[in-house]
N, C-alpha and C positions, 0 to 999 in steps of 0.2 A: 263421766258416768262412773259411779261407784259400783264395782263388782268384786268386792273383797274375797268372796268365797270361790269364784271360778276364774277370776282375773281377765277373762275374755268371753265373748259370746258371738255367735252368728245367728242371725234371724232371717227368715224368708219374709220379704216385704215386696208385694206387687210383682211377683214373678222374678225377682232377683234377690240377692243376699246383701245384708248389711252387717258389718262387723263393729262391735263395741269393745273397747279396752278399758280396764280398770284405771281410774284416775285417782283413786284414794291413796295410793302409795306408789313410789317410783319403781320402775322396772329397769333392769340393765338393757342395753341394746340387744343382746342375745336373747333375753327373755321376751322382749317385745317382738323380735323377728319370729321367734318360735310360736308365740301366741297368734300373731298375724297370719303366719303360714298355715297353722292348723285350722284357723277359722276360715281362711281362704279356701282350704280344702273342702270344708263344708259347703261353701258357696258355689264352688265350681263343679262339684259333682252332685249337688242338690241334696245333700245329706242332712236334712233338718228333722227335728223331732220336737215333741212338746213335753211338758211336765208329766202328762198322763200316758206317755208312750211306755210300753213294756221295757223292762231293763235290757233284755236281749237286743231290742231294736236300738236303744240308746247306745249300748256298748258297740254294736256293729258300726254305727255311724261314727263314733269316736275313733275306733280303730281305723276305719277308712280315711278319716281326716288326717290322722297321724301318718298313715302310709303315704297319702298324697304329699304331705309336707316333706317327709323323708325323701321320697323319690325326686322331688324338685329342689330341695335345699342341700341334700347330702348324697350326691350321686355315688353309686356303687363303686365305680372305677376310682373316683377320687378318694373315697374312704379307704379302700384297700391299698391304694398307692401310699397314702399317708401312714397307714399302719405298717406297711413293709419298710417304710423309711424309718420306723422306730418312734414315730410321734406318739405322745401321750394323749389320752382322751381329752384332757383340758386344752391341749395345744390344738387339736383338731377342731374342737368346739370354737375356740378363738379364731382360728383360720377361716372357718366356714360361717362365722357369725351366728352361732346357734348355741344351744345348751348342751352340757355334758350328757344329760338324760337322753336327749334326742340322738346324740352320737351312739350311745349304748343301744338305744332302740333300733337305730339304723343297722348297727352291726348284727344284732339278733335277727332282724327282719331279712337282711341279705343272706345271712348264713342259712336260714330256714327256707329261703326262696331263691335258690340258685337258678 
């Protein structure tokens, strides 16, 4: 499925969720994991919206999906242990099979939500 603008999507279908990934260009394993994890977040907490949904609803669902992924893929204790060990962001991303962007988001999320 070609999804070049968004790279992934989660849709509500018959009471459950379906995830689609962009097949128009390759993703790294970390990118694929991050996209799948984020979309799985939408599916597991029921955070779906439509093109006509107000921006604030869309943003709320996107943030919740990101946070779901962060809590499941980048645990607080693991992240801060790796930081205390002196690991760089790229190393942590590699070790946790995610993207550097999500490592930064996780750091900010956990710092704000102690």
